[in-house]
PLY file of the C-alpha trace (Angstrom):
ply
format ascii 1.0
element vertex 86
property float x
property float y
property float z
element edge 85
property int vertex1
property int vertex2
end_header
-53.81 43.07 0.38
-51.39 43.34 3.27
-47.71 43.81 2.69
-45.35 41.01 3.51
-42.90 41.29 6.39
-39.53 42.70 5.46
-38.06 39.62 7.12
-38.96 37.66 3.96
-36.84 39.93 1.78
-33.94 40.54 4.13
-30.67 39.45 2.53
-32.13 38.94 -0.93
-30.65 40.96 -3.78
-32.95 43.79 -4.90
-33.50 42.20 -8.30
-34.81 38.97 -6.67
-37.11 40.52 -4.09
-40.09 41.20 -6.36
-39.99 37.71 -7.87
-39.71 36.14 -4.42
-42.70 38.14 -3.16
-44.75 36.95 -6.15
-43.77 33.35 -5.43
-44.67 33.77 -1.78
-48.08 35.24 -2.57
-48.84 32.41 -5.02
-47.99 29.68 -2.49
-51.15 30.25 -0.48
-52.26 26.60 -0.27
-49.04 25.46 1.41
-48.62 28.60 3.48
-52.24 28.52 4.68
-51.76 24.95 5.83
-48.56 25.93 7.63
-50.47 28.72 9.40
-53.09 26.17 10.49
-50.35 23.95 11.92
-48.76 26.86 13.78
-52.14 27.81 15.23
-52.79 24.20 16.29
-49.42 24.04 18.04
-50.13 27.31 19.84
-53.54 26.01 20.94
-51.89 22.83 22.18
-49.53 24.89 24.33
-52.54 26.76 25.72
-54.21 23.48 26.71
-51.04 22.23 28.42
-50.57 25.50 30.25
-54.17 25.63 31.46
-54.06 22.16 32.97
-53.90 22.06 36.78
-51.59 19.04 36.57
-48.82 21.29 35.32
-48.23 22.36 38.93
-47.71 18.77 40.14
-44.08 18.88 39.09
-41.44 20.54 41.28
-39.84 21.84 38.07
-43.04 23.41 36.77
-41.38 26.84 36.54
-38.80 25.46 34.09
-41.53 23.78 32.09
-43.47 27.04 32.04
-40.40 28.90 30.82
-40.03 26.32 28.05
-43.69 26.73 27.05
-43.28 30.51 27.05
-40.26 30.21 24.76
-42.12 27.92 22.38
-45.13 30.24 22.31
-42.89 33.22 21.61
-41.21 31.49 18.68
-44.53 30.25 17.25
-45.95 33.76 17.52
-42.99 35.28 15.69
-43.20 32.70 12.92
-46.98 33.13 12.68
-46.55 36.90 12.26
-44.57 36.27 9.08
-47.82 35.04 7.55
-50.06 37.97 8.54
-50.24 38.96 4.88
-52.46 35.88 4.34
-55.09 37.16 6.78
-56.36 39.90 4.50
0 1
1 2
2 3
3 4
4 5
5 6
6 7
7 8
8 9
9 10
10 11
11 12
12 13
13 14
14 15
15 16
16 17
17 18
18 19
19 20
20 21
21 22
22 23
23 24
24 25
25 26
26 27
27 28
28 29
29 30
30 31
31 32
32 33
33 34
34 35
35 36
36 37
37 38
38 39
39 40
40 41
41 42
42 43
43 44
44 45
45 46
46 47
47 48
48 49
49 50
50 51
51 52
52 53
53 54
54 55
55 56
56 57
57 58
58 59
59 60
60 61
61 62
62 63
63 64
64 65
65 66
66 67
67 68
68 69
69 70
70 71
71 72
72 73
73 74
74 75
75 76
76 77
77 78
78 79
79 80
80 81
81 82
82 83
83 84
84 85
């Protein structure tokens, strides 16, 4: 089983960390669904980005920067759940 990201435990008192990790590992139904939603949103961004119509707008570079920012945030959030992939 993979270890959880230290981000989950950051700021928690030492005596609460183990209990929180247990709770996190036992919430797999909800967390797995959240991972599916994050993956769907990332795939949606890919479809938008790969559309030729994206270049029809004179502000496409700003839209692309926005998409890049969204993808970056989704990726960082998704990485918090890598422990589910084992």
